[in-house]
C-alpha positions as CSV (number, residue, x, y, z in Angstrom):
1,X,5.0,-31.7,13.9
2,X,6.8,-30.1,10.9
3,X,7.6,-26.4,10.7
4,X,4.8,-26.0,8.0
5,X,2.2,-27.8,10.1
6,X,3.1,-25.7,13.1
7,X,2.9,-22.6,10.9
8,X,-0.7,-23.4,9.9
9,X,-1.5,-24.1,13.5
10,X,-0.1,-20.8,14.6
11,X,-2.1,-18.9,11.9
12,X,-5.3,-20.6,13.0
13,X,-4.4,-19.5,16.6
14,X,-3.8,-15.9,15.3
15,X,-7.1,-15.8,13.4
16,X,-9.0,-17.2,16.4
17,X,-8.9,-13.7,17.8
18,X,-11.0,-10.8,16.6
19,X,-10.1,-10.0,13.0
20,X,-11.9,-6.8,11.9
21,X,-10.5,-7.2,8.4
22,X,-12.6,-10.3,8.0
23,X,-15.8,-8.9,9.6
24,X,-18.6,-8.1,7.2
25,X,-20.4,-5.6,9.4
26,X,-17.4,-3.5,10.5
27,X,-18.1,-0.4,12.6
28,X,-15.4,1.9,13.7
29,X,-15.9,2.7,17.3
30,X,-13.6,3.5,20.2
31,X,-15.1,0.5,21.9
32,X,-13.6,-1.8,19.2
33,X,-10.8,0.4,17.9
34,X,-8.8,2.0,20.7
35,X,-5.2,2.0,21.8
36,X,-5.7,0.9,25.4
37,X,-5.2,-2.8,24.6
38,X,-2.2,-2.1,22.5
39,X,-0.6,0.2,25.1
40,X,-1.1,-2.5,27.7
41,X,0.3,-5.2,25.4
42,X,3.4,-3.2,24.5
43,X,4.0,-2.4,28.2
44,X,4.0,-6.1,29.0
45,X,6.6,-6.5,26.2
46,X,8.7,-3.7,27.6
47,X,7.8,-1.4,24.6
48,X,10.2,-2.8,21.9
49,X,8.9,-0.1,19.4
50,X,10.7,2.6,21.4
51,X,14.1,1.1,20.8
52,X,14.6,2.2,17.1
53,X,13.6,5.1,14.9
54,X,10.2,4.6,13.1
55,X,8.8,6.1,9.9
56,X,5.0,5.9,10.2
57,X,3.0,5.9,7.0
58,X,-0.8,6.3,6.6
59,X,-3.0,7.0,3.6
60,X,-5.9,5.7,1.5
61,X,-3.8,4.9,-1.5
62,X,0.0,4.6,-2.1
63,X,1.1,4.0,1.5
64,X,2.5,0.6,0.6
65,X,4.4,1.8,-2.5
66,X,5.7,4.9,-0.6
67,X,6.8,2.7,2.3
68,X,8.5,0.2,0.0
69,X,10.5,3.1,-1.7
70,X,11.6,4.5,1.6
71,X,12.6,1.1,2.9
72,X,14.6,0.3,-0.3
73,X,16.5,3.6,-0.2
74,X,17.4,3.1,3.5
75,X,18.6,-0.4,2.8
76,X,20.8,0.7,-0.1
77,X,22.2,3.4,2.3
78,X,23.6,0.6,4.4
79,X,20.9,0.3,7.1
80,X,19.1,-2.7,8.5
81,X,15.4,-1.9,8.0
82,X,12.3,-3.5,9.3
83,X,9.1,-3.1,7.2
84,X,5.6,-3.9,8.5
85,X,2.8,-3.9,5.9
86,X,-0.7,-5.3,5.5
87,X,-2.5,-7.1,4.0
88,X,-0.2,-9.7,2.4
89,X,-0.3,-10.9,-1.2
90,X,0.5,-14.6,-0.8
91,X,1.9,-15.4,2.7
92,X,1.2,-13.9,6.1
93,X,4.9,-13.6,6.8
94,X,5.3,-11.1,4.0
95,X,3.8,-8.5,6.5
96,X,7.0,-8.6,8.6
97,X,10.3,-8.1,6.8
98,X,13.8,-7.1,7.5
99,X,16.0,-6.0,4.6
100,X,13.4,-7.4,2.1
101,X,13.4,-10.8,3.7
102,X,10.2,-12.0,5.2
103,X,10.2,-13.5,8.7
104,X,10.7,-17.2,8.3
105,X,7.9,-19.7,9.2
106,X,10.1,-21.1,11.9
107,X,10.8,-17.6,13.4
108,X,7.1,-16.8,13.2
109,X,6.2,-20.0,15.0
110,X,8.7,-19.2,17.8
111,X,7.5,-15.6,18.1
112,X,3.9,-16.7,18.5
113,X,4.8,-19.2,21.2
114,X,6.8,-16.5,23.0
115,X,3.8,-14.1,22.9
116,X,1.0,-16.6,23.9
117,X,1.4,-16.1,27.7
118,X,1.3,-12.3,27.3
119,X,-1.6,-12.4,24.8
120,X,-3.7,-14.2,27.5
121,X,-3.3,-11.1,29.8
122,X,-4.9,-8.7,27.3
123,X,-8.7,-9.1,27.1
124,X,-10.3,-8.5,23.7
125,X,-7.1,-8.3,21.8
126,X,-7.3,-8.5,18.0
127,X,-5.4,-10.4,15.3
128,X,-4.0,-7.1,13.9
129,X,-2.8,-5.9,17.3
130,X,-1.0,-9.2,17.9
131,X,0.7,-9.2,14.5
132,X,1.7,-5.5,15.0
133,X,3.3,-6.4,18.4
134,X,5.0,-9.3,16.7
135,X,6.6,-7.0,14.1
136,X,7.8,-4.5,16.8
137,X,9.3,-7.3,18.8
138,X,10.9,-9.1,15.8
139,X,12.5,-5.8,14.7
140,X,14.0,-5.4,18.1
141,X,15.4,-9.0,18.1
142,X,16.8,-8.3,14.6
143,X,18.5,-5.1,15.9
144,X,17.1,-2.9,13.1
145,X,18.4,0.6,12.5
146,X,15.0,1.8,11.3
147,X,11.5,0.5,11.0
148,X,9.0,1.6,8.3
149,X,5.5,1.0,9.7
150,X,2.4,1.1,7.5
151,X,-0.9,1.9,9.2
152,X,-3.5,-0.9,8.9
153,X,-6.8,1.1,9.0
154,X,-7.3,4.8,9.5
155,X,-4.6,6.1,11.7
156,X,-5.9,7.7,14.9
157,X,-7.1,4.5,16.5
158,X,-4.9,2.1,14.6
159,X,-2.8,-0.4,16.6
160,X,0.4,1.0,15.0
161,X,-0.3,4.5,16.4
162,X,1.4,3.7,19.7
163,X,4.7,4.8,18.0
164,X,6.5,8.1,18.4
165,X,8.0,8.4,14.9
166,X,11.0,10.1,13.6
167,X,8.7,11.3,10.8
168,X,5.0,10.7,9.9
169,X,3.9,10.3,6.3
170,X,0.4,10.7,4.8
171,X,-0.1,9.6,1.3
172,X,-3.0,10.3,-1.0
173,X,-6.4,10.5,0.8
174,X,-9.7,9.5,-0.8
175,X,-13.1,8.1,0.2
176,X,-12.5,4.5,1.4
177,X,-13.8,2.5,4.3
178,X,-16.6,5.0,4.4
179,X,-18.7,3.1,6.9
180,X,-15.6,2.9,9.1
181,X,-13.8,6.2,8.7
182,X,-16.4,8.6,7.6
183,X,-18.2,9.7,4.5
184,X,-16.3,12.9,3.8
185,X,-12.6,13.7,3.0
186,X,-12.5,15.9,6.1
187,X,-13.5,13.0,8.3
188,X,-11.0,10.7,6.7
189,X,-8.3,13.3,6.9
190,X,-9.0,13.7,10.6
191,X,-8.6,9.9,11.2
192,X,-5.4,9.7,9.0
193,X,-4.0,12.9,10.5
194,X,-4.2,11.1,13.9
195,X,-0.7,9.8,13.3
196,X,0.7,13.3,13.4
197,X,2.6,13.7,16.6
198,X,3.5,16.8,18.7
199,X,6.8,18.3,17.5
200,X,7.5,15.6,14.9
201,X,7.6,16.4,11.2
202,X,5.0,15.1,8.8
203,X,5.3,14.7,5.0
204,X,2.1,15.0,3.1
205,X,1.5,13.8,-0.5
206,X,-0.6,16.0,-2.8
207,X,-4.2,16.2,-1.5
208,X,-7.5,17.7,-2.4
209,X,-8.1,21.0,-0.7
210,X,-10.7,19.5,1.8
211,X,-8.2,17.0,3.1
212,X,-5.2,19.3,2.9
213,X,-6.9,21.9,5.1
214,X,-7.6,19.4,7.9
215,X,-4.0,18.0,7.9
216,X,-2.6,21.6,8.0
217,X,-4.8,22.4,11.0
218,X,-3.7,19.2,12.8
219,X,0.0,19.8,12.1
220,X,-0.3,23.4,13.3
221,X,-2.1,22.4,16.4
222,X,0.6,19.8,17.2
223,X,3.5,22.1,16.3
224,X,4.6,19.6,13.7
225,X,6.6,20.8,10.7
226,X,4.5,20.0,7.6
227,X,6.4,19.3,4.4
228,X,3.9,19.4,1.5
229,X,4.7,17.5,-1.7
230,X,3.5,19.6,-4.6
231,X,4.7,22.9,-2.9
232,X,7.7,22.3,-0.7
233,X,8.9,19.5,-3.1
234,X,7.9,19.4,-6.7
235,X,8.0,16.7,-9.4
236,X,7.5,16.1,-13.1
237,X,7.3,12.9,-15.1
238,X,9.8,12.5,-17.9
239,X,9.3,9.2,-19.7
240,X,7.6,5.8,-19.1
241,X,7.3,2.3,-20.7
242,X,6.0,-1.1,-19.6
243,X,9.0,-1.6,-17.4
244,X,9.3,1.6,-15.5
245,X,9.3,5.4,-15.5
246,X,11.7,8.3,-15.0
247,X,10.8,11.6,-13.3
248,X,12.4,14.7,-11.8
249,X,12.0,15.9,-8.2
250,X,13.3,19.2,-6.7
251,X,12.8,21.4,-3.6
252,X,11.0,24.6,-4.1
253,X,14.2,26.5,-3.5
254,X,15.5,25.2,-6.8
255,X,12.5,26.3,-8.9
256,X,14.4,29.1,-10.6
257,X,17.1,26.6,-11.7
258,X,14.4,24.3,-12.9
259,X,12.8,27.1,-15.0
260,X,16.2,27.7,-16.6
261,X,16.6,24.0,-17.3
262,X,13.2,23.8,-18.9
263,X,13.7,26.9,-21.0
264,X,17.0,25.5,-22.2
265,X,15.2,22.3,-23.5
266,X,17.2,20.3,-21.0
267,X,20.6,21.4,-22.3
268,X,21.8,23.0,-19.1
269,X,24.7,21.5,-17.3
270,X,22.6,21.4,-14.1
271,X,19.4,19.4,-13.9
272,X,17.0,18.5,-11.1
273,X,17.3,15.1,-9.5
274,X,16.4,12.4,-12.0
275,X,14.9,9.2,-10.5
276,X,13.8,5.9,-12.1
277,X,11.2,3.5,-10.6
278,X,10.0,0.1,-11.9
279,X,6.4,1.1,-10.8
280,X,3.9,2.2,-13.4
281,X,1.3,5.0,-13.4
282,X,1.7,8.7,-12.7
283,X,0.3,8.2,-9.2
284,X,3.6,6.2,-8.5
285,X,5.5,9.3,-9.4
286,X,3.6,11.1,-6.7
287,X,4.3,8.3,-4.2
288,X,8.0,8.4,-5.1
289,X,8.2,12.1,-4.7
290,X,6.6,11.7,-1.3
291,X,9.1,9.0,-0.4
292,X,12.0,11.2,-1.6
293,X,10.8,14.2,0.5
294,X,10.5,11.8,3.5
295,X,14.1,10.7,3.0
296,X,15.2,14.3,2.9
297,X,13.5,14.9,6.3
298,X,15.2,11.9,7.7
299,X,18.5,13.1,6.3
300,X,18.0,16.5,7.9
301,X,18.0,14.8,11.3
302,X,21.6,13.7,10.8
303,X,21.1,10.3,9.1
304,X,23.6,9.7,6.2
305,X,21.5,8.9,3.1
306,X,23.7,9.5,0.0
307,X,21.8,10.8,-3.1
308,X,23.2,7.9,-5.2
309,X,21.8,5.4,-2.7
310,X,18.3,6.9,-3.1
311,X,18.6,6.6,-6.8
312,X,19.7,3.0,-6.5
313,X,17.0,2.1,-3.9
314,X,14.2,3.6,-6.0
315,X,15.5,1.7,-9.1
316,X,15.6,-1.6,-7.3
317,X,12.3,-1.3,-5.4
318,X,9.9,-4.3,-5.8
319,X,6.2,-3.8,-5.0
320,X,4.0,-6.5,-6.6
321,X,0.4,-6.2,-7.5
322,X,0.3,-2.5,-8.4
323,X,-0.3,-2.1,-12.1
324,X,2.0,-5.1,-12.5
325,X,2.4,-6.4,-16.0
326,X,2.6,-10.2,-15.7
327,X,2.6,-10.9,-19.4
328,X,2.7,-9.1,-22.8
329,X,1.0,-11.6,-25.2
330,X,-1.7,-11.4,-24.2
331,X,-1.1,-8.3,-22.0
332,X,-2.1,-9.3,-18.4
333,X,-2.0,-6.6,-15.7
334,X,-3.0,-6.9,-12.0
335,X,-3.7,-3.9,-9.9
336,X,-4.9,-3.5,-6.3
337,X,-7.3,-0.7,-7.0
338,X,-10.1,-1.0,-4.4
339,X,-11.9,2.3,-4.2
340,X,-13.3,4.8,-6.6
341,X,-10.3,7.1,-6.6
342,X,-7.9,4.3,-7.3
343,X,-10.2,2.9,-10.0
344,X,-10.0,6.3,-11.7
345,X,-6.2,6.3,-11.5
346,X,-6.2,2.8,-12.9
347,X,-8.4,3.9,-15.9
348,X,-6.0,6.8,-16.6
349,X,-3.0,4.4,-16.4
350,X,-4.7,2.0,-18.9
351,X,-5.3,4.9,-21.3
352,X,-1.7,6.0,-20.8
353,X,-0.1,2.6,-21.5
354,X,-2.7,1.0,-23.8
355,X,-4.4,3.8,-25.7
356,X,-7.3,2.5,-27.8
357,X,-6.8,-1.2,-27.0
358,X,-10.0,-3.1,-25.9
359,X,-10.0,-4.3,-22.3
360,X,-11.3,-7.4,-20.5
361,X,-11.7,-6.6,-16.9
362,X,-11.5,-9.4,-14.3
363,X,-13.2,-7.8,-11.3
364,X,-13.9,-8.9,-7.7
365,X,-14.3,-6.8,-4.6
366,X,-15.2,-6.8,-0.9
367,X,-18.9,-6.2,-0.4
368,X,-18.3,-3.2,1.8
369,X,-16.5,-1.3,-0.9
370,X,-17.9,1.4,-3.2
371,X,-18.4,-1.1,-6.1
372,X,-20.8,1.1,-8.1
373,X,-18.3,3.9,-7.8
374,X,-15.3,1.8,-8.9
375,X,-17.3,0.3,-11.9
376,X,-18.5,3.8,-12.9
377,X,-14.9,4.7,-13.4
378,X,-13.7,1.5,-15.1
379,X,-16.5,0.2,-17.2
380,X,-16.6,3.0,-19.8
381,X,-13.1,1.7,-20.8
382,X,-14.1,-2.0,-20.7
383,X,-15.5,-4.2,-23.5
384,X,-16.2,-7.2,-21.3
385,X,-16.2,-7.7,-17.6
386,X,-15.5,-11.1,-16.0
387,X,-17.0,-11.1,-12.5
388,X,-15.3,-13.3,-9.9
389,X,-14.5,-13.6,-6.2
390,X,-11.5,-14.3,-4.1
391,X,-11.2,-16.5,-1.1
392,X,-11.8,-13.6,1.3
393,X,-14.9,-13.9,3.4
394,X,-16.0,-10.4,2.6
395,X,-16.0,-11.0,-1.1
396,X,-19.2,-10.0,-2.9
397,X,-20.9,-12.7,-5.0
398,X,-20.2,-12.4,-8.7
399,X,-23.9,-12.5,-9.6
400,X,-24.3,-9.3,-7.6
401,X,-21.4,-7.7,-9.6
402,X,-23.2,-8.7,-12.8
403,X,-26.3,-6.9,-11.7
404,X,-24.3,-3.7,-11.1
405,X,-22.4,-4.0,-14.4
406,X,-25.7,-4.4,-16.3
407,X,-26.7,-0.8,-15.2
408,X,-23.7,0.4,-17.2
409,X,-24.6,-1.7,-20.3
410,X,-21.4,-3.7,-20.1
411,X,-21.4,-7.4,-21.0
412,X,-20.5,-9.4,-17.9
413,X,-19.6,-13.1,-17.5
414,X,-19.9,-14.7,-14.1
415,X,-17.2,-17.1,-12.9
416,X,-17.1,-19.0,-9.7
417,X,-13.4,-18.4,-8.9
418,X,-10.3,-16.6,-10.0
419,X,-8.8,-19.6,-11.9
420,X,-11.9,-19.8,-14.1
421,X,-12.0,-16.0,-14.5
422,X,-8.4,-15.9,-15.9
423,X,-9.1,-18.7,-18.4
424,X,-12.3,-17.0,-19.5
425,X,-10.6,-13.7,-19.9
426,X,-7.8,-15.2,-22.0
427,X,-10.2,-16.8,-24.4
428,X,-12.0,-13.5,-24.9
429,X,-8.8,-11.4,-25.2
430,X,-6.7,-13.6,-27.6
431,X,-3.4,-11.7,-28.2
432,X,-5.0,-8.4,-29.1
433,X,-6.9,-7.3,-26.1
434,X,-5.7,-6.2,-22.7
435,X,-6.6,-8.2,-19.5
436,X,-6.8,-6.1,-16.4
437,X,-7.5,-7.7,-12.9
438,X,-8.6,-5.3,-10.2
439,X,-11.1,-4.5,-7.4
440,X,-9.2,-6.0,-4.4
441,X,-5.7,-6.9,-3.3
442,X,-7.0,-10.4,-2.8
443,X,-8.1,-10.6,-6.5
444,X,-4.7,-9.3,-7.6
445,X,-2.9,-11.9,-5.4
446,X,-5.2,-14.7,-6.7
447,X,-4.5,-13.7,-10.3
448,X,-0.8,-13.7,-9.7
449,X,-0.9,-17.2,-8.3
450,X,-3.1,-18.5,-11.1
451,X,-1.0,-16.9,-13.8
452,X,2.2,-18.4,-12.4
453,X,0.6,-21.8,-12.1
454,X,-0.8,-21.6,-15.6
455,X,2.6,-20.7,-17.1
456,X,4.3,-23.3,-15.0
457,X,6.2,-20.8,-12.9
458,X,6.1,-20.0,-9.2
459,X,4.8,-16.7,-7.9
460,X,7.7,-14.2,-7.6
461,X,9.0,-13.6,-4.1
462,X,7.5,-10.4,-2.8
463,X,10.3,-8.3,-1.5
């Protein structure tokens, strides 16, 4: 059997377990989601996650981008860094990386074989719990200096929450997975805030007051130092184009110096820290400021992270599928927006980068999402919507999307798959309109693959 045949066999084995991400009627209960199985599993593996420092990242939006920025800066500082993320864009192995390099299919195969006897000892184990344990074990085998671990769902009961992190990070919170995590920001903040550990610092991105209050209470109760981006660290955008953006970030102690810098029109000898990121949209400035604040917390624990390496790490970060411009004639952009808040951010970013230009929206989503909410934010900016579906089993049928779109008076064309959707959108757009693909990370991934096939290229390696 070849490595690739074996890889497909191992994936089939992995997906033969409970995979809540593929379940249509998902309900968040401690019967299904609890840490008991994971604790037992990790004990059987001798707790590899306790052998290296961990940065633990939760949030509704931005946790992947923030994690990628932290990872990139640590790598540029000379450290060997593991990065665990989910879901993947193109290949399952993208979820487990060391210094930007995904675990190879051969290493993946060997790791699954090694774990099979132990998996059999844990009743009711899930696919995500197995993959999380694989990441922890692989990082130990690779002798990493740090691991950046992204939460899968929620936080409090997520499989990753067995860790005792060097620092916890909570990115922007919004209503998402409502049936799973709760229907208010307070409930969601309570679940996400579950990653805050006693006596360990937590960095929190800018939040709405309802969420901020809950996180502050949890941090106070657990005697965890809380570093709030937007008050303890501040930031301001400077410039942007279709390639990237520049912004300033500074600690609150430097505010008087920043005021002088602003009043001088930027002519002062001193200026706040200026950073560049190849990620688009103002929300990415917030994510980058959160990543910067996290790196300062890590640095305060005695870790050597030179300022110039943070600058370089941010400049070199690669995080595909997030307002990613694939083409400029016609303009084709893919984005992973999958809830109402992220759809609103996407609309603002479209207005920022393509003011006044007509938009064709390629849209597909999982049926458990707030589709009406997403479309209410996006469709006022859209001339034509192309409804489609990804391969994901939770994808809503395009005909149902058309029904929802009709309520907003938007013309909608139904397509059976992403390949047809892209061809249809290109015919409508010509070279004058903007094509935006959104609604799901699976739609973004599918559009990337179809675009690179169509233009006789291969999908870029996600790093």
